[in-house]
Structures are given as structure tokens and as C-alpha cells.
N, C-alpha and C positions, 0 to 999 in steps of 0.2 A: 512135435511143435514145442518150442520152449516158451516158458512164461515170462512176460516182461515184468521187471521190477519197478513198481510205481511208488515205492516208499519215499518219504520225504528225506531229502539230503540236507545236512546243515549248511548254512551260508558260508561257514569257514572253509568248506571244501572248494570254494570258488573266489572268494573275495578276502581282502585284508582287513577291512574295517566295516562296521555297521554303525552309522551315525543317525541321529534324530535331528531333523530340521524343522523348526517352528516358523510358519508363515501365517501371520494373522491368527485365526482361531484353529488353523489346521496344523497337524504334525505329520511329517513325512519321514519314512525310513529310507536311508541312502546306503547302498552297498558300494564300497569303493575298492579299487585295485590300482596300485601305482600312484606316483606323485609327479610324473613328468610326461611330456608329450601332449597331444591334443586331447581335449575333453570330449568324451562321447557320452551322451545321455540316452538311456533306454527307458521308455515309459511303458509299463505294462497295461494290459486292458482290464476291464472290470472282472472281478472274481478270481483274479490271479495275484501273484506277488512279484516282487522284483527278481525273484529267483527264476522267473520265466525266461529271463535273458542270461542266466548263468553260463551256459555252455558257449554262447556267442561272445560274451564278455571275455571269457578266457581265451577264445580263439583270436580275438582282435587286440588283446593286451599282452604285456610281457609277463603277466602273472600266470604261472602254470601250477595248478593244484590237482587237476583231475588225473 
């Protein structure tokens, strides 16, 4: 039985930009890929990060990093 690799991957493997967005007293990290086409927003659940959606974001966008 092979072991699964659960090591943390860098966001640059999946997205083009990492931006910070300030809304009131809160600051959000946005990972972006592409600059045209429809905007799709993926919101992660508690205890995870935006990278939870990395593989799905790559599969629905034109960005191919993996």
C-alpha cells in the first residue's frame, strides 16, 4: 500500500496571484487565476484555506500548473 503525500503545496503551483482584500476590519487572502471569462468564487470552510479549492480551480480555469 502506498503512502499518500499530505505535505503543503505552495499556492504558486495553482494560482497566478495572491492578493489581500480589506473589508472593514477584516482582511481576506484571494488567490487568482486568469483575467477574463466568468468570475467564480470558491469559499472554504472553517479550519481550511483557499487552497482547499486549488485542484478544482485549475480544472475549471485556463490556468494549468499541476
